[in-house]
C-alpha positions as CSV (number, residue, x, y, z in Angstrom):
1,X,79.5,95.0,94.3
2,X,77.4,94.3,97.5
3,X,78.4,95.5,100.8
4,X,79.0,91.9,102.0
5,X,81.9,91.7,99.5
6,X,83.7,94.8,100.7
7,X,86.2,94.7,103.5
8,X,85.8,97.7,105.7
9,X,88.9,99.3,107.3
10,X,88.1,100.3,110.9
11,X,90.1,101.7,113.7
12,X,91.5,99.2,116.1
13,X,89.4,100.4,119.1
14,X,86.2,99.7,117.2
15,X,86.7,95.9,117.4
16,X,85.2,93.9,120.1
17,X,87.8,91.6,121.6
18,X,85.7,88.4,121.4
19,X,87.0,84.8,121.0
20,X,86.0,84.6,117.4
21,X,87.7,87.8,116.5
22,X,90.9,86.6,118.2
23,X,90.8,83.3,116.3
24,X,90.3,85.1,113.0
25,X,93.2,87.5,113.7
26,X,95.5,84.6,114.8
27,X,94.6,82.7,111.7
28,X,95.3,85.8,109.6
29,X,98.7,86.3,111.3
30,X,99.6,82.7,110.6
31,X,98.7,82.9,106.9
32,X,100.5,86.2,106.5
33,X,103.6,84.6,108.2
34,X,103.4,81.6,105.9
35,X,103.1,83.8,102.8
36,X,106.1,85.8,103.9
37,X,108.2,82.7,104.5
38,X,107.2,81.3,101.1
39,X,108.1,84.6,99.5
40,X,111.6,84.8,101.2
41,X,112.4,81.2,100.3
42,X,111.4,81.8,96.7
43,X,113.7,84.8,96.5
44,X,116.7,83.0,98.2
45,X,116.3,80.1,95.7
46,X,117.0,82.5,92.9
47,X,120.4,83.2,94.2
48,X,121.4,80.0,95.8
49,X,124.2,79.4,93.4
50,X,126.0,82.6,94.3
51,X,129.0,82.1,96.6
52,X,131.3,84.4,98.4
53,X,135.2,84.2,98.4
54,X,135.1,81.5,101.2
55,X,132.7,79.4,99.1
56,X,129.7,80.0,101.4
57,X,126.3,81.0,100.1
58,X,126.4,84.6,99.4
59,X,122.7,85.6,99.9
60,X,121.3,84.4,103.3
61,X,118.6,85.2,105.7
62,X,119.2,87.8,108.2
63,X,116.4,87.8,110.8
64,X,113.4,90.1,110.5
65,X,112.5,93.7,110.3
66,X,110.7,95.3,113.5
67,X,107.2,94.1,114.0
68,X,104.3,96.5,113.0
69,X,100.6,96.5,113.2
70,X,98.7,96.2,109.9
71,X,95.1,97.5,110.1
72,X,92.7,95.0,108.4
73,X,89.0,94.5,108.2
74,X,89.2,92.2,111.2
75,X,91.4,94.4,113.3
76,X,95.1,94.9,113.8
77,X,97.4,92.1,112.7
78,X,101.1,92.1,113.8
79,X,103.5,91.3,111.1
80,X,107.2,91.3,110.5
81,X,108.9,91.0,107.1
82,X,112.0,88.8,106.8
83,X,115.2,90.4,105.5
84,X,118.3,89.0,103.8
85,X,122.0,89.7,103.8
86,X,124.3,89.7,100.8
87,X,127.9,89.1,101.6
88,X,129.4,90.6,98.5
89,X,132.2,93.0,99.3
90,X,131.0,95.8,97.0
91,X,127.8,97.4,98.1
92,X,126.8,98.3,94.5
93,X,126.7,94.7,93.6
94,X,124.7,93.4,96.5
95,X,121.3,91.9,96.1
96,X,118.4,93.6,97.8
97,X,115.1,92.2,99.0
98,X,111.8,94.0,99.4
99,X,108.7,92.1,100.3
100,X,105.8,92.6,97.8
101,X,103.4,91.2,100.3
102,X,104.5,93.5,103.2
103,X,106.2,96.5,101.5
104,X,107.9,99.2,103.7
105,X,105.6,101.6,105.4
106,X,102.4,99.6,104.8
107,X,100.2,100.1,107.7
108,X,96.8,99.0,106.5
109,X,95.4,96.7,103.8
110,X,94.1,98.2,100.6
111,X,90.5,97.5,100.3
112,X,89.1,95.5,97.3
113,X,87.2,98.4,95.9
114,X,90.2,100.7,96.0
115,X,92.6,98.3,94.4
116,X,90.4,96.9,91.6
117,X,89.8,100.2,89.7
118,X,93.7,100.6,89.7
119,X,93.8,100.1,86.0
120,X,90.2,99.5,85.3
121,X,90.1,99.8,81.4
122,X,90.7,96.4,79.9
123,X,89.8,92.8,81.1
124,X,93.5,92.1,81.2
125,X,94.2,95.1,83.3
126,X,91.5,94.1,85.8
127,X,93.1,90.7,85.9
128,X,96.5,92.3,86.9
129,X,94.8,94.3,89.6
130,X,93.0,91.2,91.0
131,X,96.3,89.2,90.9
132,X,98.0,91.9,92.9
133,X,95.4,91.5,95.6
134,X,94.9,87.8,95.8
135,X,98.0,86.3,94.2
136,X,98.8,85.0,90.7
137,X,97.5,81.5,91.4
138,X,94.3,82.5,93.1
139,X,91.2,80.9,91.7
140,X,88.4,82.9,90.0
141,X,90.6,85.2,87.9
142,X,89.0,84.1,84.6
143,X,88.1,86.6,81.9
144,X,84.4,85.8,82.5
145,X,84.7,86.6,86.2
146,X,86.4,89.8,85.6
147,X,83.9,90.8,82.9
148,X,81.0,90.1,85.3
149,X,82.7,92.4,87.8
150,X,83.0,95.2,85.3
151,X,79.3,94.7,84.4
152,X,78.3,94.9,88.1
153,X,80.3,98.2,88.5
154,X,78.7,99.7,85.4
155,X,75.2,98.7,86.6
156,X,76.0,100.3,90.0
157,X,77.0,103.5,88.2
158,X,73.9,103.6,86.1
159,X,71.7,103.0,89.2
160,X,73.4,105.8,91.0
161,X,72.9,108.2,88.1
162,X,69.2,107.4,88.2
163,X,68.8,107.7,92.0
164,X,66.0,109.7,93.6
165,X,67.2,113.0,95.0
166,X,63.8,114.2,96.4
167,X,65.0,114.2,100.0
168,X,68.4,115.8,99.4
169,X,69.5,119.3,100.2
170,X,73.0,120.6,99.4
171,X,74.2,123.8,101.0
172,X,77.4,124.0,99.0
173,X,78.6,122.7,95.7
174,X,82.2,122.2,94.5
175,X,82.3,121.9,90.7
176,X,85.0,121.2,88.2
177,X,85.6,119.8,84.7
178,X,88.4,117.2,85.0
179,X,90.5,116.3,82.0
180,X,92.2,112.8,82.2
181,X,95.1,111.5,80.0
182,X,92.7,109.2,78.2
183,X,90.4,109.9,75.3
184,X,86.8,109.0,75.9
185,X,85.5,108.5,72.5
186,X,82.8,111.1,72.1
187,X,83.4,112.9,75.5
188,X,86.1,115.3,76.4
189,X,86.1,115.7,80.2
190,X,84.5,114.6,83.4
191,X,81.9,117.1,84.8
192,X,82.0,116.6,88.6
193,X,79.9,118.0,91.5
194,X,80.6,117.4,95.1
195,X,78.0,118.7,97.6
196,X,77.8,119.4,101.3
197,X,74.7,118.1,103.0
198,X,72.9,119.8,105.8
199,X,74.8,117.5,108.3
200,X,78.1,118.8,107.0
201,X,79.1,115.7,105.1
202,X,80.6,115.9,101.7
203,X,79.2,113.5,99.0
204,X,79.5,113.0,95.3
205,X,76.5,114.5,93.7
206,X,77.2,114.0,90.0
207,X,79.9,112.7,87.6
208,X,79.2,112.8,83.9
209,X,81.0,113.1,80.6
210,X,80.8,116.4,78.9
211,X,82.0,118.3,75.7
212,X,84.7,120.4,77.3
213,X,82.9,122.5,79.9
214,X,80.2,124.0,77.8
215,X,77.1,125.6,79.0
216,X,75.0,122.9,77.3
217,X,76.8,120.1,79.0
218,X,76.5,121.7,82.5
219,X,72.8,122.7,81.8
220,X,71.9,119.1,80.9
221,X,73.7,117.9,84.1
222,X,71.9,120.4,86.5
223,X,68.5,119.9,84.8
224,X,68.9,116.2,85.3
225,X,69.6,116.7,89.0
226,X,66.6,119.0,89.3
227,X,64.3,116.5,87.4
228,X,65.3,113.7,89.9
229,X,64.1,115.8,92.9
230,X,66.9,118.2,93.7
231,X,64.5,121.2,94.0
232,X,66.7,123.6,95.7
233,X,70.1,124.5,94.4
234,X,73.1,125.2,96.6
235,X,73.4,128.5,98.5
236,X,77.0,128.7,97.1
237,X,78.8,127.0,94.2
238,X,82.6,126.9,94.2
239,X,84.4,126.4,90.9
240,X,86.9,127.6,88.5
241,X,86.6,130.1,85.6
242,X,84.7,127.9,83.2
243,X,82.0,130.2,82.0
244,X,79.8,127.2,80.9
245,X,78.9,126.3,84.5
246,X,78.3,129.8,85.7
247,X,75.8,130.5,82.8
248,X,74.2,127.2,83.4
249,X,73.7,127.4,87.2
250,X,72.3,131.0,86.7
251,X,69.5,129.6,84.6
252,X,68.8,126.4,86.5
253,X,69.4,127.5,90.1
254,X,69.3,131.3,89.9
255,X,69.4,131.9,93.7
256,X,72.9,130.2,94.0
257,X,75.9,132.5,94.7
258,X,79.2,131.9,92.9
259,X,82.6,131.7,94.5
260,X,85.7,131.5,92.2
261,X,88.3,129.0,93.4
262,X,91.4,130.7,94.6
263,X,93.7,127.8,93.7
264,X,92.6,128.0,90.0
265,X,92.7,131.9,90.0
266,X,96.2,131.9,91.6
267,X,97.5,129.6,88.9
268,X,95.8,131.7,86.2
269,X,97.4,134.9,87.5
270,X,100.9,133.5,88.0
271,X,100.8,132.2,84.4
272,X,100.9,135.9,83.3
273,X,104.0,136.6,85.3
274,X,107.7,135.7,84.8
275,X,108.9,132.9,87.0
276,X,111.2,135.2,88.8
277,X,108.2,137.0,90.2
278,X,105.8,134.1,90.8
279,X,106.9,133.3,94.3
280,X,106.4,136.8,95.5
281,X,103.2,137.3,93.7
282,X,101.8,134.1,95.1
283,X,102.4,135.4,98.6
284,X,100.6,138.6,97.8
285,X,97.6,136.6,96.5
286,X,97.5,134.6,99.6
287,X,97.3,137.8,101.7
288,X,94.0,138.6,99.9
289,X,92.1,135.4,100.5
290,X,93.6,134.9,103.9
291,X,92.6,138.3,105.2
292,X,90.5,138.5,108.4
293,X,87.7,140.6,106.7
294,X,86.6,141.8,103.4
295,X,87.9,145.4,104.0
296,X,91.4,144.0,104.5
297,X,91.2,141.8,101.6
298,X,90.0,144.8,99.4
299,X,93.2,146.7,100.5
300,X,95.4,143.8,99.6
301,X,93.6,143.3,96.3
302,X,94.1,147.0,95.3
303,X,97.8,146.8,96.5
304,X,98.4,143.7,94.1
305,X,96.8,145.4,91.2
306,X,98.8,148.6,91.7
307,X,102.0,146.6,92.0
308,X,101.7,144.7,88.8
309,X,99.3,146.4,86.3
310,X,101.9,148.7,84.9
311,X,104.3,146.1,83.8
312,X,102.1,143.0,83.7
313,X,98.6,144.2,82.8
314,X,97.4,140.7,81.9
315,X,98.1,139.4,85.4
316,X,96.2,142.4,87.0
317,X,93.3,142.0,84.6
318,X,93.1,138.3,85.2
319,X,92.5,139.1,88.9
320,X,90.3,142.1,88.5
321,X,87.8,140.4,86.1
322,X,86.6,138.1,88.9
323,X,86.9,140.7,91.8
324,X,83.4,140.2,93.2
325,X,83.2,136.5,92.9
326,X,86.5,135.9,94.5
327,X,85.4,137.5,97.8
328,X,81.9,136.0,98.1
329,X,83.1,133.7,100.9
330,X,83.0,136.6,103.3
331,X,79.2,136.4,103.2
332,X,79.3,132.9,104.7
333,X,80.2,131.6,108.1
334,X,83.9,132.1,108.9
335,X,84.0,128.4,110.1
336,X,83.4,127.3,106.5
337,X,86.0,129.5,104.8
338,X,88.6,126.9,104.8
339,X,86.2,124.6,102.7
340,X,84.6,127.1,100.4
341,X,87.6,129.2,99.1
342,X,88.8,126.4,96.8
343,X,87.6,123.3,94.9
344,X,90.0,121.1,96.9
345,X,87.6,118.2,97.6
346,X,87.5,117.6,93.8
347,X,91.2,118.5,93.1
348,X,92.5,116.1,95.8
349,X,90.3,113.3,94.9
350,X,91.0,113.6,91.1
351,X,94.7,113.7,91.6
352,X,94.2,110.0,92.2
353,X,92.1,109.5,89.1
354,X,94.7,111.3,87.0
355,X,97.4,109.2,88.6
356,X,95.6,106.0,87.7
357,X,94.8,107.2,84.0
358,X,98.4,108.3,83.5
359,X,99.2,104.7,82.8
360,X,96.5,104.2,80.3
361,X,96.9,105.0,76.6
362,X,94.5,105.0,73.7
363,X,90.8,105.9,73.4
364,X,88.2,104.2,75.5
365,X,84.4,104.3,75.9
366,X,83.2,107.1,78.1
367,X,81.3,104.6,80.3
368,X,84.5,102.7,81.1
369,X,86.3,105.9,82.2
370,X,83.2,107.2,84.1
371,X,82.8,103.9,85.9
372,X,86.5,103.8,87.0
373,X,86.2,107.4,88.2
374,X,83.0,106.7,89.9
375,X,84.5,103.8,91.9
376,X,87.6,105.8,92.9
377,X,85.4,108.8,94.1
378,X,83.2,106.3,96.0
379,X,86.2,105.1,97.8
380,X,87.7,108.5,98.4
381,X,84.4,109.8,99.7
382,X,84.9,107.9,102.8
383,X,87.9,110.0,103.7
384,X,86.5,113.4,102.9
385,X,86.7,115.9,105.8
386,X,83.5,116.9,107.4
387,X,82.7,120.6,107.4
388,X,83.8,122.4,110.5
389,X,80.9,123.6,112.7
390,X,78.1,122.0,110.5
391,X,75.4,123.6,112.7
392,X,76.1,126.8,110.8
393,X,74.6,125.2,107.6
394,X,71.1,125.4,109.0
395,X,71.6,129.2,109.4
396,X,72.9,129.4,105.9
397,X,69.8,127.6,104.6
398,X,67.5,130.0,106.6
399,X,69.1,133.0,104.8
400,X,70.8,134.4,107.9
401,X,73.1,137.3,106.8
402,X,76.8,137.0,107.6
403,X,79.2,139.9,107.5
404,X,82.9,139.0,107.3
405,X,81.9,135.5,108.5
406,X,79.9,136.6,111.5
407,X,76.2,136.6,111.9
408,X,74.9,140.1,111.4
409,X,72.7,140.0,114.6
410,X,75.8,139.0,116.7
411,X,77.7,142.0,115.4
412,X,74.9,144.4,116.3
413,X,74.6,142.9,119.8
């Protein structure tokens, strides 16, 4: 899909108050008002035969809800949804109206690229998503149109997979193998890499289908990135305990350090404890990775092991086996700790992907699922938080040594 076809959502203060923009916004306001009036009249017609005890029409209009600003691609549009009143004496039997055009709490329009992958598996599902955006009677919703759109998206994904990475440098990698609730014929999971650029921006580096999270699948993905020009690996890779990735990156980018994700590790440890102890144990684990320095973290680490290893050795062993890789973040700038202790950039994004695929059943081609996931990530990427104090990334690339998050030279001074 070309940029010309995508509606950008911008902040109100970024719009120039010129006559053309005013005309467009006024026109949009009028169209929205007309659509809402049509919607409420259609709804009232469904219940026009209902009468109260006095013989009056039971379901009637009852003014409007408070006006609110809806952020759109052409600026803020004021809108007010109509409301109805049902005169039935029993509240449980009253009819209720909720606008589908202007639902409660809506504050900004959904962009085309975000809504269309909502189902994104079959032509029929694409049609439903398009209809939700432009209306059931809108033109251009033919199967051929939808098929062309799917083809365009697939072509975009394939081009993105082949893009040149020669000028790219990523300081950090966040990696994960994501399992969705759909079967992808010959693939079993999505291998995802998000990277932090030298400017501190997070961007999607790779998304590919893999056989579980095997070393072979990860190696093929990393080698492909390297062959397309990504000569330097990340200074730090953050991920869960999938051994396949750690073995692969050690061979392809041997200079990269590895940080275990504390969210994954916490979940793994708690799985080895009874539910009655999990809340307390979780607080103990938080003390470790939220400690001000490595020495304090080591004390909390030892305290946790001593507290649980006698009765729950599996929980203690689960934590101990990744001792060193859980505390690597102390060797990087303290300003970045909030970003590099977990794989949250991937987890938060793919919570949306899992939500979308929860409604899908059956087995589909890997390309179909990958294309949908790619478009959703592409949209989510615009909202990813920039790294705090990005100027520190240049120091990380230069190999400046950090002790407990502080540059070693500054400590000596």
